[in-house]
N, CA and C atoms as an extended XYZ file, in Angstrom:
234
Properties=species:S:1:pos:R:3:atomname:S:1:resname:S:1:resid:I:1 pbc="F F F"
N        80.296      116.974       99.368 N   MET     1
C        79.496      117.408      100.493 CA  MET     1
C        79.249      116.212      101.408 C   MET     1
N        79.274      116.445      102.687 N   SER     2
C        79.059      115.365      103.661 CA  SER     2
C        77.610      114.917      103.655 C   SER     2
N        77.417      113.693      104.026 N   GLU     3
C        76.086      113.123      104.122 CA  GLU     3
C        75.384      113.671      105.356 C   GLU     3
N        74.120      114.021      105.233 N   LEU     4
C        73.349      114.500      106.377 CA  LEU     4
C        72.985      113.337      107.283 C   LEU     4
N        73.273      113.452      108.564 N   PRO     5
C        72.888      112.387      109.487 CA  PRO     5
C        71.417      112.531      109.882 C   PRO     5
N        70.838      111.473      110.399 N   ALA     6
C        69.478      111.523      110.923 CA  ALA     6
C        69.574      111.969      112.383 C   ALA     6
N        69.038      113.147      112.690 N   VAL     7
C        69.109      113.676      114.042 CA  VAL     7
C        67.737      114.125      114.509 C   VAL     7
N        67.555      114.106      115.823 N   THR     8
C        66.304      114.614      116.397 CA  THR     8
C        66.439      116.120      116.566 C   THR     8
N        65.337      116.750      116.883 N   GLY     9
C        65.347      118.192      117.124 CA  GLY     9
C        66.256      118.564      118.287 C   GLY     9
N        66.222      117.774      119.359 N   LYS    10
C        67.060      118.055      120.545 CA  LYS    10
C        68.538      117.961      120.182 C   LYS    10
N        68.920      116.981      119.359 N   GLU    11
C        70.326      116.860      118.948 CA  GLU    11
C        70.747      118.074      118.097 C   GLU    11
N        69.871      118.528      117.222 N   ALA    12
C        70.165      119.692      116.401 CA  ALA    12
C        70.316      120.929      117.267 C   ALA    12
N        69.471      121.084      118.265 N   ILE    13
C        69.557      122.238      119.171 CA  ILE    13
C        70.886      122.227      119.906 C   ILE    13
N        71.313      121.060      120.345 N   ALA    14
C        72.602      120.955      121.047 CA  ALA    14
C        73.750      121.362      120.138 C   ALA    14
N        73.694      120.944      118.867 N   ALA    15
C        74.756      121.293      117.909 CA  ALA    15
C        74.766      122.793      117.618 C   ALA    15
N        73.608      123.367      117.378 N   PHE    16
C        73.553      124.802      117.078 CA  PHE    16
C        73.968      125.638      118.299 C   PHE    16
N        73.719      125.118      119.492 N   SER    17
C        74.129      125.832      120.700 CA  SER    17
C        75.647      125.968      120.792 C   SER    17
N        76.355      125.017      120.244 N   LYS    18
C        77.825      125.042      120.284 CA  LYS    18
C        78.430      126.148      119.425 C   LYS    18
N        77.642      126.702      118.503 N   VAL    19
C        78.153      127.800      117.658 CA  VAL    19
C        77.498      129.136      118.019 C   VAL    19
N        76.902      129.201      119.215 N   GLY    20
C        76.417      130.489      119.698 CA  GLY    20
C        74.924      130.725      119.665 C   GLY    20
N        74.146      129.805      119.121 N   PHE    21
C        72.697      129.980      119.137 CA  PHE    21
C        72.151      129.585      120.504 C   PHE    21
N        71.069      130.211      120.881 N   TYR    22
C        70.418      129.868      122.150 CA  TYR    22
C        68.919      129.878      121.940 C   TYR    22
N        68.208      129.128      122.786 N   VAL    23
C        66.756      129.048      122.675 CA  VAL    23
C        66.158      130.333      123.242 C   VAL    23
N        65.487      131.068      122.359 N   GLU    24
C        64.843      132.309      122.758 CA  GLU    24
C        63.460      132.039      123.356 C   GLU    24
N        62.742      131.107      122.746 N   ARG    25
C        61.418      130.742      123.241 CA  ARG    25
C        60.999      129.414      122.633 C   ARG    25
N        59.930      128.844      123.182 N   ILE    26
C        59.364      127.606      122.663 CA  ILE    26
C        57.916      127.891      122.307 C   ILE    26
N        57.551      127.610      121.052 N   SER    27
C        56.169      127.876      120.630 CA  SER    27
C        55.227      126.818      121.168 C   SER    27
N        53.943      127.063      121.038 N   LYS    28
C        52.938      126.120      121.502 CA  LYS    28
C        53.002      124.788      120.761 C   LYS    28
N        53.526      124.817      119.556 N   SER    29
C        53.555      123.608      118.739 CA  SER    29
C        54.890      122.874      118.822 C   SER    29
N        55.628      123.058      119.917 N   SER    30
C        56.895      122.384      120.174 CA  SER    30
C        57.987      122.711      119.175 C   SER    30
N        58.013      123.941      118.708 N   HIS    31
C        59.086      124.413      117.872 CA  HIS    31
C        59.965      125.342      118.712 C   HIS    31
N        61.257      125.060      118.730 N   TYR    32
C        62.186      125.873      119.493 CA  TYR    32
C        62.718      126.977      118.589 C   TYR    32
N        62.591      128.212      119.026 N   ILE    33
C        63.048      129.360      118.268 CA  ILE    33
C        64.419      129.725      118.816 C   ILE    33
N        65.439      129.598      117.964 N   MET    34
C        66.819      129.855      118.384 CA  MET    34
C        67.329      131.135      117.764 C   MET    34
N        68.114      131.859      118.532 N   LYS    35
C        68.648      133.139      118.100 CA  LYS    35
C        70.147      133.177      118.395 C   LYS    35
N        70.855      133.965      117.608 N   LYS    36
C        72.285      134.208      117.854 CA  LYS    36
C        72.487      135.714      117.700 C   LYS    36
N        73.072      136.317      118.714 N   ASP    37
C        73.296      137.768      118.669 CA  ASP    37
C        74.133      138.129      117.454 C   ASP    37
N        73.654      139.118      116.702 N   GLY    38
C        74.362      139.574      115.508 CA  GLY    38
C        74.116      138.731      114.275 C   GLY    38
N        73.305      137.682      114.396 N   HIS    39
C        73.007      136.813      113.254 CA  HIS    39
C        71.706      137.253      112.615 C   HIS    39
N        71.632      137.133      111.318 N   ARG    40
C        70.509      137.630      110.556 CA  ARG    40
C        69.205      136.846      110.744 C   ARG    40
N        69.305      135.523      110.897 N   TYR    41
C        68.123      134.673      110.922 CA  TYR    41
C        67.857      134.042      112.268 C   TYR    41
N        66.591      133.736      112.511 N   LEU    42
C        66.187      132.891      113.625 CA  LEU    42
C        66.108      131.469      113.091 C   LEU    42
N        66.385      130.495      113.922 N   LEU    43
C        66.225      129.096      113.546 CA  LEU    43
C        64.988      128.559      114.259 C   LEU    43
N        64.104      127.921      113.528 N   THR    44
C        62.916      127.310      114.105 CA  THR    44
C        63.085      125.801      114.002 C   THR    44
N        63.403      125.184      115.126 N   VAL    45
C        63.712      123.748      115.139 CA  VAL    45
C        62.522      122.989      115.706 C   VAL    45
N        61.881      122.104      114.896 N   PRO    46
C        60.773      121.312      115.423 CA  PRO    46
C        61.297      120.205      116.338 C   PRO    46
N        60.672      120.067      117.496 N   VAL    47
C        61.050      119.012      118.455 CA  VAL    47
C        59.786      118.230      118.754 C   VAL    47
N        59.718      117.032      118.201 N   HIS    48
C        58.550      116.174      118.382 CA  HIS    48
C        59.003      114.831      118.915 C   HIS    48
N        59.349      114.802      120.194 N   GLY    49
C        59.780      113.556      120.820 CA  GLY    49
C        61.068      113.041      120.215 C   GLY    49
N        61.074      111.771      119.862 N   LYS    50
C        62.270      111.157      119.286 CA  LYS    50
C        62.229      111.076      117.779 C   LYS    50
N        61.299      111.807      117.148 N   LYS    51
C        61.229      111.815      115.687 CA  LYS    51
C        62.425      112.560      115.112 C   LYS    51
N        62.960      112.027      114.043 N   THR    52
C        64.097      112.686      113.401 CA  THR    52
C        63.589      113.811      112.496 C   THR    52
N        64.453      114.803      112.301 N   LEU    53
C        64.121      115.908      111.414 CA  LEU    53
C        64.170      115.433      109.972 C   LEU    53
N        63.302      115.973      109.147 N   LYS    54
C        63.355      115.661      107.721 CA  LYS    54
C        64.630      116.270      107.157 C   LYS    54
N        65.200      115.608      106.190 N   ARG    55
C        66.498      116.040      105.641 CA  ARG    55
C        66.440      117.452      105.051 C   ARG    55
N        65.353      117.785      104.377 N   GLY    56
C        65.228      119.116      103.798 CA  GLY    56
C        65.155      120.200      104.877 C   GLY    56
N        64.436      119.903      105.943 N   THR    57
C        64.342      120.842      107.070 CA  THR    57
C        65.698      121.049      107.700 C   THR    57
N        66.410      119.951      107.946 N   LEU    58
C        67.737      120.041      108.543 CA  LEU    58
C        68.707      120.817      107.654 C   LEU    58
N        68.663      120.551      106.359 N   ARG    59
C        69.550      121.253      105.426 CA  ARG    59
C        69.275      122.764      105.430 C   ARG    59
N        68.006      123.145      105.487 N   LYS    60
C        67.658      124.567      105.515 CA  LYS    60
C        68.094      125.230      106.825 C   LYS    60
N        67.977      124.495      107.945 N   LEU    61
C        68.431      125.023      109.224 CA  LEU    61
C        69.943      125.242      109.216 C   LEU    61
N        70.674      124.292      108.662 N   ILE    62
C        72.134      124.407      108.585 CA  ILE    62
C        72.521      125.597      107.723 C   ILE    62
N        71.844      125.756      106.605 N   LYS    63
C        72.137      126.888      105.721 CA  LYS    63
C        71.808      128.219      106.413 C   LYS    63
N        70.680      128.283      107.100 N   ALA    64
C        70.291      129.513      107.801 CA  ALA    64
C        71.267      129.839      108.932 C   ALA    64
N        71.863      128.810      109.529 N   ALA    65
C        72.850      129.018      110.601 CA  ALA    65
C        74.195      129.454      110.038 C   ALA    65
N        74.330      129.399      108.717 N   ASP    66
C        75.552      129.807      108.027 CA  ASP    66
C        76.746      128.945      108.409 C   ASP    66
N        76.499      127.629      108.481 N   ILE    67
C        77.586      126.675      108.690 CA  ILE    67
C        77.491      125.603      107.605 C   ILE    67
N        78.533      124.837      107.439 N   SER    68
C        78.521      123.767      106.441 CA  SER    68
C        77.980      122.484      107.056 C   SER    68
N        77.589      121.571      106.190 N   VAL    69
C        77.112      120.257      106.659 CA  VAL    69
C        78.249      119.557      107.391 C   VAL    69
N        79.447      119.680      106.863 N   LYS    70
C        80.613      119.053      107.499 CA  LYS    70
C        80.806      119.586      108.912 C   LYS    70
N        80.698      120.919      109.081 N   ARG    71
C        80.856      121.542      110.391 CA  ARG    71
C        79.738      121.076      111.331 C   ARG    71
N        78.513      120.963      110.836 N   PHE    72
C        77.386      120.500      111.644 CA  PHE    72
C        77.646      119.085      112.149 C   PHE    72
N        78.142      118.220      111.282 N   VAL    73
C        78.445      116.830      111.682 CA  VAL    73
C        79.533      116.817      112.751 C   VAL    73
N        80.531      117.689      112.611 N   GLU    74
C        81.575      117.794      113.616 CA  GLU    74
C        81.007      118.248      114.961 C   GLU    74
N        80.042      119.171      114.943 N   LEU    75
C        79.414      119.639      116.172 CA  LEU    75
C        78.621      118.524      116.853 C   LEU    75
N        78.055      117.621      116.069 N   LEU    76
C        77.311      116.501      116.650 CA  LEU    76
C        78.259      115.550      117.370 C   LEU    76
N        79.472      115.410      116.841 N   ASP    77
C        80.441      114.476      117.402 CA  ASP    77
C        81.121      115.022      118.649 C   ASP    77
N        81.140      116.338      118.831 N   ASP    78
C        81.798      116.948      120.001 CA  ASP    78
C        81.117      116.600      121.289 C   ASP    78
């Protein structure tokens, strides 16, 4: 399994956008709610300035998006 990179919430949003997710709304607590038509889950991505996402949070977001860690890393590089 690929190593999880340290990414900010904005970087994660950009990567998930490349596979069809879009920001549906932004909560009061700076969490971006992302949706993909026909996809089972919503992604709730915390965006707190330049703070990086915790590895467990990022891993759960990747799993909920139904992509692999390797694919996520490739999306970051695009």
